[in-house]
N, C-alpha and C positions, 0 to 999 in steps of 0.2 A: 686803373689805379684808383684806390680808395683814398679819401681824405678822412682820417680819424683825428683831425686837428682839434679835437677835444674842447671846443668852445673856450679856449684859453683866455679870451678877452671878455667873456660874458660875466654877468654878476656872480656866477659861481666861481669866478676868478681864475681857477687853474684846472678845473676838472670838467671833463666832458660830461660827467655824470655825478658830480660831487656836490650838488645843491640840494637843499631841503626846504620844505615848507612846514613851518611849525603848526599851521592850522590844518589839522587832519579833518578830512571830510568823511561823512558816513559812507560806508560801502554798501552796494546793493547785495541782497542775499540770494537772489535767484542766479541760475547759471550764466545767463546773459541778460544784458539790459540795453534796450535800444536808446540811443542818445542822439541829440542834435548837436550841430557844430556851433556852440555858443560859449560865452564866457563862463558858464557854470559847469563846464565839462570837468569831470574828475580824472585828472591825468595819472594819479598814483594808484597802483594796484597793491603792492606789498613790498616789504624789504626783508632780507635775510642775509646772513653772513656779510660779505662785502658788496652785495648786489641790491639794486633797487629796480623794480619792475614798473614800467609806465605804460600808458596808452597813448595813441595818437588818433587824430580825426582825419576824415577824408572830405575836406570842405568843398571840393569841386564836383562831388558825385552827382548832385542834382542838376548840374549844368550839362551833363552828358546825355546823349540820346540813348535809347534802349540798346541799339546796336553797339554803341561804344561801351556801354556798361557790360554787355555780353563779352566783348573783347577783353576788358579788364578782368572779368570773372574767369574766363578760360585761361588767361595768362597766369593769374594767381594760382589756379588749380594745377597748372603745369609746373609751376615753381614748387609747390608743396609736394607734388608727386615725386620729386627728386630729393626730398629732404633727407632720407636715410643715407644717400650717397655721401653727404657731408660727415655724418656720423662714422661711416665706414672709412672714409679717407683719414679722419682725424686719428683713428687708432683701430687696430685689427680686432680688438675685443669689445669695442664700444657697444655694438648692437646687442651682443650676448648679455653684457652687463646691464644695459638699459632694460631689456626684456625682463630679466630677473628682478631688478629693483622695482619696476612698475607692477609686476605681478604681486610682489610682497605688499606694495603700497595699497593695492586695490583689494586684496583678499585677507590681509592679516586682521584677526579679530581679538588679539591679545591686548595687553596693557599699552594704551596710547598716551598715557599721562607721564610716562617715565622719561628721564633725560635721554636715555638711549634712543627711544623712538623719536623724540623731537630732533635729535642729532641725525638720525637716519633720514627724516624728512628733509632736513636742510641739505644733507649730502645729495639726495636725489635731485632737489631743486638746482643745486649748483651744477650737477652733471647735465641736467636739462639745459641750463643756461649756456654752458660751454660746448654743447653738442659732443659731449664725451667726458672722460675722466681727467682731462688736463685743463687747467685754467685757461680761459679764453684769451687772456692778455699776457700773463706771465709765462705761460707754457708749462709751468710746473704741475706735477700730478697733484690733484686735490686730495688732501688727507682727511679721511673721515674721523669724526670725534666719537667713534665707537669701535670696539675691537672685533676681531674676526669671529670670536666665539659668539658674540651677539648676532652677527649676520648669519652665522650657521644656524643659530636658534630660530631666526626668522625664516630661513630657507626651509627648515624642517617643518615649522608650524604651518607654512603655506604650500607645502609640497612643490617647492620651486627648485629647479635644477640650475646650479651654478657651481662649477667645479674646475679643477686643474688650474692652469695658468690664469684663466679669466677671473677666478676667485682670488688666487694668491696675489695677483698684481695690484689689487685694491689696497693691500696692506704692506707689501714689501717695497724695496727700493728699485726694483727693475723698471725700466722704461720711465724714468723719473721726469724726463723732459719731452714734451711733444716736439719741440724744435730746439736743438742744442747748437748754438752758434759760437761756442767757446773756441778761441783760436787754438787751443790745445787738444780739442776733441776731434775724433772722426765724426764729422758733423752729420753724416748720413747714418752710419752704424749706430751712433749714440742718440739719434732722434727717434722718438716713438711714432712719428707720423707714418701713416700707412701708404705712402706713395712708393715705398720700396719694401721689398721683402726684408725680414728681420736679419738676414745674413748678408745683405748687400752693403758694400763699403763705398766711401767717397771715391776711392780709386776706381772701383767698378763703374760708378756713374760717369766719371770723367772719361774713362776709356770708351765706354759704350757710346755716349753722345758725342764725344770728340771724333769718332770714326764716321759719323753720319754726315754726308755731303748735302749741302743745301744751296739753293740759288743765292749768291751773295747780295744780289740786288733786291730780291724779294724772298727772304728766308721765312720758312714756316717756323712755328713755335714748337720745335721738336720736344717730344715727351709730354706735351701739355695735358693730354687726356689719356694717360696710361699709368699703369703700375708696373714698375720694373722689378722682376723677381729672378731668382736662380732656379732653374729646373735641371737637375742632374749636372750641376756645376756650370750650366750655360745660361747667360743672361737673356731674358726674354721679356717683351712688353705684353702686358694684358691690357687690351684696349677697351675703354669705356664706350660701348655701343650696343645696339640691339644685336643679340647673339653673342655678345662679349661680356666683359665684366660689368656688373650692375645692370644687366639687361632687364630684369623685372621692373626696376624703377624707370629706366629709360623708355621702355615700352609705354608706360603710363604717361610720362612726360610728352611723348610724341602724340599720343591720343588727344591730349588737351591742346597741344600746339596745332594739330589739324583742325580742331574746332575754331581756334583763334584765327587761323588763316582764312577760314570761311567767312569771318565777319571783319576782315581787315578793312581799314579806312580807305586804303588806296592800293594801287598796283605795286608801288615800291615796298610798302609794308608786307604785302602778300609774298613778294619775291624774297624778301629777307626771311620771313618765317618759313618759306619753302626750303631755303638753303639751310636754315637751322635744323629743320626736320631731317634733311638729307645727311647733315653732319652727324646727328645722333644715330641715324641708321647705318652709316658707313664707318664712322670714326675718322674720316679723312681730314687731315689738317689743311690740305689744299682747299677743301670745301669750307672749312672753318674760316680761312682767309677770304674766300669768296663771300661768305656770309657777313663777315666783319665789314667788308667794303660796301655791300648792299645795305647793311644796317646803318653805317655812318652816313650814307647818302639818303637814307629814308628820314627826311626832316619835316615832312608835312604830316598833319594830323595832330590829334589831341592826346594820343596814347603812345607811350614808348615802353621799352622793357630792357632789362639786362638779364641774360640767361646763358648759362654755360659753365664750363670749367675755366675760370678766368684768372683770379689773382694768384700769384705764386709766392706770397709772403710765407706760407706754411711749409714751403719746400726749402730746406737748407741750401740746396743747390740752385733754386730759382727756375726750375723747369716746369713743375707740375701745378696745374690750376685747381683751385678748390671750387666745388660746386656752389653757385650763387645765383639768386634771382631777385630782382627788384622790379616791380610793376609801377609805372609812373603815369600820372595825369598832368598835363601842362598847367602850370600856374600862370595864367595869362598876364596878370598885372605885374608880378615880380620879374617875369622873363623879359618883358618889354623894357623895364627899368635897367636890367643888368646886361641887355644885349650890347650896350655901348662898349663894354669891355672887349667883346668879341670883335667889334668893328675897329677898335683901336689896338688890336693885338700887335700889329706891325710896329706901331709907334713905341710900344713898350720894349719890343725886341731891339729896335734900332737905338734906343736911348739907354739900354741896360749897360752895366759895367763889364759885360763879357768881352773877351778878346775878339777882335774883328773877325778872325777866321773861324770863330765858334758861333757866330750869329747866323741865323737863317736870313737869306735874301728875301724869302717869301714865306710867311707863316700861313699855311694853307688850311682853310676850312674850319677854323676854330669856332665852335658854337658853345654858348653857355646859356643854360636855362635853369630857372628855379622850378622844381616839380613838386607835385603832391604824391607821396607814396601811397599806393593802394594795397600793397602786400609785399612781404619779403620772405625769403627762405634760404636755407643753406648757410653759407658763410656770412650772410647779411642779417641773420636773425638767430637769437633775440638781440644780440649786440650788432648795432647797425652803424655804417658810416654816415657822415653828414654831407659828403660830396664824393662824386665819382667822375673820373675822366677815362674814357675808353675810345677805341681799342688800345691794347697794350703793345701790339706789334708795331715797332717803330717805323717800318717802311710804309705801312698803311697810314699811319699818322702823318708822315711827311707828304705822301702822294695824294691822300684822300681826305685828310683832316681827322678831327676827333669830335666827340661829344662830351661836354662837361656839364654836369648837373649838380645843383645844390638841392638837398632834400628838405624843402621848406617846411613842411608840416612836422617833420622830425625835429628840426631845429626849434620850431615853435613850441613843441611839446617839452623839450628840455628847458627852454626859457621859462615856460609857465609852471614847471614843476620845481623851480629853483628858489633859492634864498641867498642871503649875503653874509652869513655868519663867518664862513671861511675867509672871505675877502677881508673882513675886519681883523681877523687874526694874522693873516700873512702879508697884507699890504703894509708898506713901510710907514705911510703917513696919510693924513686926511686928503691931501691933494691927489695922491694916487687913487684913493677910494672914489673921490669925486669924478675923476676922469673915467674910471672904470664904469661907474654907474651911468654916466651920461653918454659915453661913446662905446662902451665895451661890446654890446651886441652888434652894433653897426660895424665896428672894426673887425669883429669875427666873421661876419658875413662877407665883408670885402676881402679878408684874407683867404677865405675859402675860395672865392671867385678867382682872385689873382693866382692862388696856388694852382688851381685846376686849369684855368684858361691860358695864362701866359707862362706859368711855371712849368707844368709838364709839357707844354707845347713848344717851349723855347729851346734854343741851342741845337747844335748838330754835331755828329760824331765825325772825326777826321776820316778821310777816305782811306780805306784799307784797314781801319781799326775794327775789331769785332764788336758785337753787341755788349752792353754793360753786363749782361748775364754771363757772357763768356770772359770778359776782361776783369770785371770787379768781383765776380763770383759771389760769395756770401755777403759781401758789403753792398751789392747792387741796390737792394731795396732801400736801405737806410740812406745811402748817398742820393738816390733819386728823390726821396721824400724830403730830405734836407735841402736839396737844390731847389725844389718847388717852393718850400717854405721860405727860403731866402729870397727868391724872386718876389714873392708876395710881400715880405717884410721890407725889402728895398723900396717898393713903390707905395707902401702904406703911409709913408711920410713924404709924399710928393704933392705939390700944388696941382698937378695934373688931375688928381681925383676931384678936387673942388671945381676945376675948370670943366670937367665932364659932368658936373652936377650930381656926383655920387655922394658928396659930403658937404656939410655947411662950414666945417672948420677943419681943414686938412691937417693942420699942425697938432691940434689937441686930439684928433682921432688917431693920428700916428703915435702920439705920446702914450695914449691908452693902450694901443696895440703893442708897443715896445715894452711897456711896463708888464703887461700880461704875459707876454712870451717869456721874458726873463724870469718872472716870478714862477711860471709853470716849469720851465726847463731846469732851473737850478734848485727849486724848493718843492713846488706843489705836487709834481707827479711822483715824488718819492713816497707818498702815501699809498701808492699802488703796489709797492714792493714789500716783501717780508724783510725784516732786519737781517742783514748779512748777504742779501741777494745782490747780484750784479744786474745791469740793465740788459735785457735780451730782446725785447720787442722792437721792431725796426723803427716805428714812429717815435717811441720813447727815446731810443738811442739818438735819433736825429735831433730831437728837441734839446737833449742834453749836450750833444757835441756842438751844436750851433751856439747855444747859450754859454757853455764853458769856454769855447774858443774866443768869442768876442769879449768875454769878461777878462780872460788872461791877456789878450792882445791890447786891451784898453787900460791896463793897470797903470802904466806910466802917465797916462793923461787923465786918470781917475774918471773914465767914462762911466763905469759902474762901480759903485762903492758897496763893499760888504760891511754891514753894520751889525754890531753885537749890542743888544739892549735888553737888560733884565733877563739875561740868559737865553735870549731868542735871537735868531739870525734873520736878517732882512737884506735884500739887494735893492739898491736905490740907483736908478739911472740919473746920472748927473749931466750928461751931455748927449742929447738925442741926435744932434747932427753928426757927431763923431761916431755914435753907435750906428747910424745909417751907413756911414762910410765903411765901417767894419763889416756890416752885413754885405755891402757891395763887394768888398775884397774877398770875403769868404765865398760869395756866390761865384765870383770870377774863378776862384780856385776849384770849387766843386765842379764847375762846368769844364774846366781844363782836365780835371781827373776823369770825367765822363768822356770827353771828346778824345782824349789820348789813351784811354783805357789804362790809367796809371794805378795798378792794383796796390803797389806798396804805399803810395800816398793815401789811397782810400783806407787801407788798413791802419796806417798811422793816425789818421784823423779820427776814425771811429774808436780805435782801441785806446788812444791817448786821452780822448775827451768824452766819449760817449758810453763807456762800459762801466768803469769803476765808480763806486759810490762812496762818498765821505760818510763813514759809518757813524761818526759823532753827530754830524748834521742830520743824518737819517733818523737816528734815535730821537733826537730833539723834535724833528718834524712829526714823527709818529706820536710822541707824547702830546704835542700841541694839538694834533688832530683828534686825539682820543676823546676830547670833550664833545665832539659833534656826533649826532646820531645818524646823520646821512651817510649812506654807503658811497664808496669811491667809484663804483661802476654802476651804469644803468643799462637797461635793455628794454625791449618792448614786447608786449603781446600784439598780435595783429587783429585789426577789426575783421569780423567775419562777414563776407558778402554772401547773403543767403538768397537763393533764387525762389521765386514764387511761380508755381506752374499752373497753367490753365487745364481745362478738361482734356485737351488734346495732347497733354504732356509737353507743351512748349513753354518756354520761359516768358512770362508776361511782365514781370517786374522783379526788383530786388529790394531787400532791406539790409541795412548795415547794423550789425549787432556787436557789442563790445563784450569780450570775455570778462566774467566777474573775477576769476582767479587765474593765476599763472598755471597751476597744476591742471585745471580743467582743460585749458588749451593744449598743454603738452600731452595729456592723455588722449585727447581727441585726435591730435595729429598722429600719434602712434597707432591708434585704432584705424584711422581712415587712410593713412598714407604709409603704413609700415610694410612696404613692399620687399624689404631686404632682411626682414627679421631672421630668416633662416640662414643668412650668410655669415 
């Protein structure tokens, strides 16, 4: 499970990526520039449309041995080798479209000063950022600011082939949503995501997977690594494996994983990598579970990784995993400081407001670390989470535990690329601003940790009740993320945090956290939507339904006051203790919904509070936000780990080089890792 909890408490106030630095630094002009991990590091690359591109550093690199550096390098190469799979999963025409657009970009020698060409460049960059033609966050198809006639002119001028549906879909209304979760839609048939054939319906999916029998005690994640299609009217799974779907990419992934296994830090790492290789070779979900158990028990060493078809947010039915990799180096100092949360996980469970029958008697194997990201690919790049908790299979989590990580250098990059203009605009008063500036970043880090460690690890499903994917269906992801958010929110204003030495002032830290969450959930995140849109993305939905529910339930006691001043709307928390009680009540209810598999209650909670947008408020927020130059979304280029070879052809050292531009990295990736271009 990923945490996209958007740094809602940081100085950028309500946007994971919505901060800006008015002091622009000079950019290097060569393709790459070697940098040191110091305060003079230039975090910003460029900005276009609603996107900002940043860099991050790898501060722990020089602390690693050469063998450990090789392990990191091989794992990052394995991740990049599978990059095209994410593009193919996102939409069936993505790779064809990308190939055509990139060929135009690199070969066109016509007028590049025209507005049409500039709009073409922006469209291509947006497609790169989203790993396809649908917006990475809203799921809506990206609309180009040039017409079909201009693209056809470019195609002819560069002798580039793009025709039929792949050309038409860029401009028409077909496949308009990557993931369509509307309650009135056939959410499979009307979603463009390529986990299912274009003629497969929701009823088909439910019938197919409903007929599969699994071990109720240790169920596999059915459908996780397949595409479900109709062949001659019969439903059939195409398995992602060597010899199966996406084989050219998977073969390269395995080649690099074999090299990584050869330099593993210990036997447990080597065992886990061996099982991951076997999984890619066979496509067996039993092997995937064996790998997940081995991986979660591989806790020694300085290097770790996430690799596979993992998160199911992009599947409207919640079966199919998107390809994702993150390569991690242990952040020794921060991991030591945050380990206390793992050690106290049972206390948090025992003292939570959950019903007694929904609490775990034993929270098993929860681990939390701050890590340094060394490379990302697939669903984690360019747009990256800031925290991850895995594995997702609930029986493995209960019997063997889980790993929770906070991506420390990613969070650091966001913070260092930030500014406070939006905070001044949307915070209600100077006290709210003071609390945010003093405690916001710490509150955010703690919420990430609490969300991942005690949030996702807490609670249990009643005996005989199916998994949330089966019972809560399309509401599973947003209910789970809201449940984890609520667990963190409940404890963010608890003196236990100060007792554990995690904060110096638990009350003001909690106040900053509550201000930031409400400000984000009710106002701030609206800048991410086009006027007239409903909320679609799971994390955005959960922030809205949590905030809207506590606002409504606290009206009689004036817990949160809606203030209209000078034509602007603000939300002011008046009673933090009562707000905490409301968070606790909602946490208790969302755990009940999960434990009992109460689909109707989940639907009512999300649809009543998390989907609809007040259009008058939305218009106002967009107008207020228009004064700021900073884009509402950010993502990253990856540092390039470049090996230096000796005369014998062996790696003797590495250098870390930073891409100068976004497009240079995207074109390099397509050239070096474009193993599925012909698919």
